[in-house]
Backbone and ligand atoms as CSV (ligand in chain L), in Angstrom:
chain,resi,resn,atom,element,x,y,z
A,1,MET,N,N,0.746,-1.270,-0.024
A,1,MET,CA,C,0.045,0.016,0.070
A,1,MET,C,C,0.819,1.177,-0.047
A,2,LEU,N,N,0.610,2.222,-0.833
A,2,LEU,CA,C,1.270,3.501,-0.831
A,2,LEU,C,C,0.393,4.380,0.200
A,3,TYR,N,N,1.162,5.009,1.046
A,3,TYR,CA,C,0.705,5.867,2.070
A,3,TYR,C,C,1.001,7.266,1.588
A,4,ILE,N,N,0.123,8.107,1.835
A,4,ILE,CA,C,0.226,9.576,1.505
A,4,ILE,C,C,0.021,10.427,2.858
A,5,HIS,N,N,1.029,11.176,3.191
A,5,HIS,CA,C,0.869,11.931,4.461
A,5,HIS,C,C,-0.366,13.002,4.217
A,6,PRO,N,N,-1.344,12.774,5.162
A,6,PRO,CA,C,-2.545,13.664,4.865
A,6,PRO,C,C,-2.314,15.085,5.219
A,7,ASP,N,N,-1.311,15.480,5.866
A,7,ASP,CA,C,-1.132,16.890,6.212
A,7,ASP,C,C,-0.104,17.491,4.990
A,8,GLU,N,N,0.679,16.614,4.374
A,8,GLU,CA,C,1.503,17.086,3.337
A,8,GLU,C,C,0.882,17.141,1.914
A,9,CYS,N,N,-0.057,16.267,1.785
A,9,CYS,CA,C,-0.676,16.105,0.424
A,9,CYS,C,C,-1.497,17.486,0.283
A,10,ILE,N,N,-1.476,18.055,-0.738
A,10,ILE,CA,C,-2.317,19.185,-1.077
A,10,ILE,C,C,-3.464,18.973,-2.076
A,11,ASP,N,N,-3.534,17.579,-2.257
A,11,ASP,CA,C,-4.730,17.107,-3.072
A,11,ASP,C,C,-4.683,17.776,-4.553
A,12,CYS,N,N,-3.444,17.829,-5.156
A,12,CYS,CA,C,-3.299,18.594,-6.387
A,12,CYS,C,C,-3.747,17.601,-7.514
A,13,GLY,N,N,-3.657,16.332,-7.314
A,13,GLY,CA,C,-4.112,15.290,-8.299
A,13,GLY,C,C,-3.047,14.930,-9.267
A,14,ALA,N,N,-1.700,15.347,-9.094
A,14,ALA,CA,C,-0.631,15.024,-10.165
A,14,ALA,C,C,-0.348,13.602,-10.043
A,15,CYS,N,N,-0.467,12.980,-8.905
A,15,CYS,CA,C,-0.160,11.589,-8.862
A,15,CYS,C,C,-1.253,10.623,-9.452
A,16,VAL,N,N,-2.438,11.160,-9.615
A,16,VAL,CA,C,-3.444,10.161,-10.040
A,16,VAL,C,C,-3.205,9.628,-11.521
A,17,PRO,N,N,-2.813,10.474,-12.545
A,17,PRO,CA,C,-2.501,9.909,-13.832
A,17,PRO,C,C,-1.183,9.063,-13.836
A,18,ALA,N,N,-0.479,9.376,-12.730
A,18,ALA,CA,C,0.973,8.526,-12.788
A,18,ALA,C,C,0.789,7.028,-12.323
A,19,CYS,N,N,-0.355,6.780,-11.654
A,19,CYS,CA,C,-0.504,5.376,-11.225
A,19,CYS,C,C,-0.754,4.474,-12.358
A,20,PRO,N,N,-0.095,3.429,-12.481
A,20,PRO,CA,C,-0.218,2.428,-13.622
A,20,PRO,C,C,-1.524,1.608,-13.579
A,21,VAL,N,N,-2.108,1.468,-12.324
A,21,VAL,CA,C,-3.226,0.600,-12.077
A,21,VAL,C,C,-4.335,1.466,-11.642
A,22,GLU,N,N,-4.361,2.812,-11.853
A,22,GLU,CA,C,-5.478,3.644,-11.570
A,22,GLU,C,C,-6.068,3.528,-9.991
A,23,ALA,N,N,-5.013,3.250,-9.123
A,23,ALA,CA,C,-5.406,3.237,-7.715
A,23,ALA,C,C,-5.289,4.367,-6.812
A,24,ILE,N,N,-5.074,5.456,-7.404
A,24,ILE,CA,C,-4.932,6.722,-6.626
A,24,ILE,C,C,-6.130,7.705,-7.069
A,25,PHE,N,N,-6.871,8.245,-6.061
A,25,PHE,CA,C,-8.031,9.095,-6.410
A,25,PHE,C,C,-7.822,10.290,-5.550
A,26,SER,N,N,-8.289,11.520,-6.143
A,26,SER,CA,C,-8.330,12.734,-5.106
A,26,SER,C,C,-9.388,12.369,-4.122
A,27,LEU,N,N,-9.248,13.075,-2.923
A,27,LEU,CA,C,-9.991,12.735,-1.820
A,27,LEU,C,C,-11.481,12.742,-2.090
A,28,GLU,N,N,-11.963,13.754,-2.854
A,28,GLU,CA,C,-13.283,13.801,-3.195
A,28,GLU,C,C,-13.871,12.810,-4.233
A,29,GLU,N,N,-12.918,12.337,-5.004
A,29,GLU,CA,C,-13.393,11.310,-6.038
A,29,GLU,C,C,-13.077,9.913,-5.685
A,30,THR,N,N,-12.662,9.747,-4.492
A,30,THR,CA,C,-12.490,8.265,-4.021
A,30,THR,C,C,-13.758,7.419,-3.924
A,31,PRO,N,N,-13.833,6.429,-4.861
A,31,PRO,CA,C,-14.996,5.616,-4.763
A,31,PRO,C,C,-15.460,5.061,-3.537
A,32,GLU,N,N,-16.645,4.928,-3.286
A,32,GLU,CA,C,-17.162,4.575,-1.916
A,32,GLU,C,C,-16.657,3.217,-1.572
A,33,ARG,N,N,-16.254,2.337,-2.456
A,33,ARG,CA,C,-15.771,1.035,-2.019
A,33,ARG,C,C,-14.336,1.127,-1.513
A,34,TRP,N,N,-13.497,2.164,-1.735
A,34,TRP,CA,C,-12.276,2.325,-1.367
A,34,TRP,C,C,-12.101,3.381,-0.240
A,35,ARG,N,N,-13.336,4.085,0.223
A,35,ARG,CA,C,-13.139,5.003,1.148
A,35,ARG,C,C,-12.677,4.709,2.534
A,36,HIS,N,N,-12.862,3.291,2.930
A,36,HIS,CA,C,-12.524,2.855,4.221
A,36,HIS,C,C,-10.840,2.840,4.283
A,37,TYR,N,N,-10.278,3.223,3.259
A,37,TYR,CA,C,-8.928,3.234,3.361
A,37,TYR,C,C,-8.310,4.604,3.627
A,38,ILE,N,N,-9.220,5.556,3.528
A,38,ILE,CA,C,-8.838,6.976,3.908
A,38,ILE,C,C,-8.358,6.963,5.441
A,39,PRO,N,N,-9.077,6.387,6.468
A,39,PRO,CA,C,-8.608,6.552,7.838
A,39,PRO,C,C,-7.424,5.591,8.044
A,40,VAL,N,N,-7.407,4.487,7.215
A,40,VAL,CA,C,-6.212,3.605,7.242
A,40,VAL,C,C,-4.962,4.185,7.073
A,41,ASN,N,N,-5.028,5.085,5.868
A,41,ASN,CA,C,-3.838,5.793,5.422
A,41,ASN,C,C,-3.465,6.739,6.678
A,42,ALA,N,N,-4.463,7.607,7.087
A,42,ALA,CA,C,-4.107,8.459,8.101
A,42,ALA,C,C,-3.603,7.865,9.490
A,43,HIS,N,N,-4.140,6.750,9.798
A,43,HIS,CA,C,-3.666,6.079,11.036
A,43,HIS,C,C,-2.241,5.668,10.791
A,44,HIS,N,N,-1.778,5.360,9.689
A,44,HIS,CA,C,-0.387,5.048,9.445
A,44,HIS,C,C,0.511,6.216,10.047
A,45,TYR,N,N,0.174,7.501,10.039
A,45,TYR,CA,C,1.034,8.553,10.205
A,45,TYR,C,C,0.827,8.999,11.766
A,46,GLU,N,N,-0.163,8.263,12.436
A,46,GLU,CA,C,-0.546,8.505,13.893
A,46,GLU,C,C,0.358,7.676,14.689
A,47,ARG,N,N,1.101,6.843,14.164
A,47,ARG,CA,C,2.004,5.924,15.095
A,47,ARG,C,C,3.031,6.510,15.638
L,1,LIG,S1,S,-2.194,14.539,-4.749
L,1,LIG,FE1,FE,-0.479,13.376,-5.050
L,1,LIG,S2,S,0.961,14.573,-6.144
L,1,LIG,FE2,FE,-0.414,15.998,-5.163
L,1,LIG,S3,S,0.324,16.467,-3.280
L,1,LIG,FE3,FE,-1.009,14.725,-2.960
L,1,LIG,S4,S,0.464,12.920,-2.982
L,1,LIG,FE4,FE,1.470,14.732,-3.968
């Protein structure tokens, strides 16, 4: 899993087209079925 620091990401979207498997979404465009990963990503940086 790729983790993105939620405080450092400015949600510019530049990484979205760079992903070869279309697994990166802007925060607002994250499909419902993947939204549970948003807090999982944030929790990674709370450790
Ligand atoms: S959207 Fe992607 S490229 Fe833009 S700041 Fe966040 S992680 Fe970096």
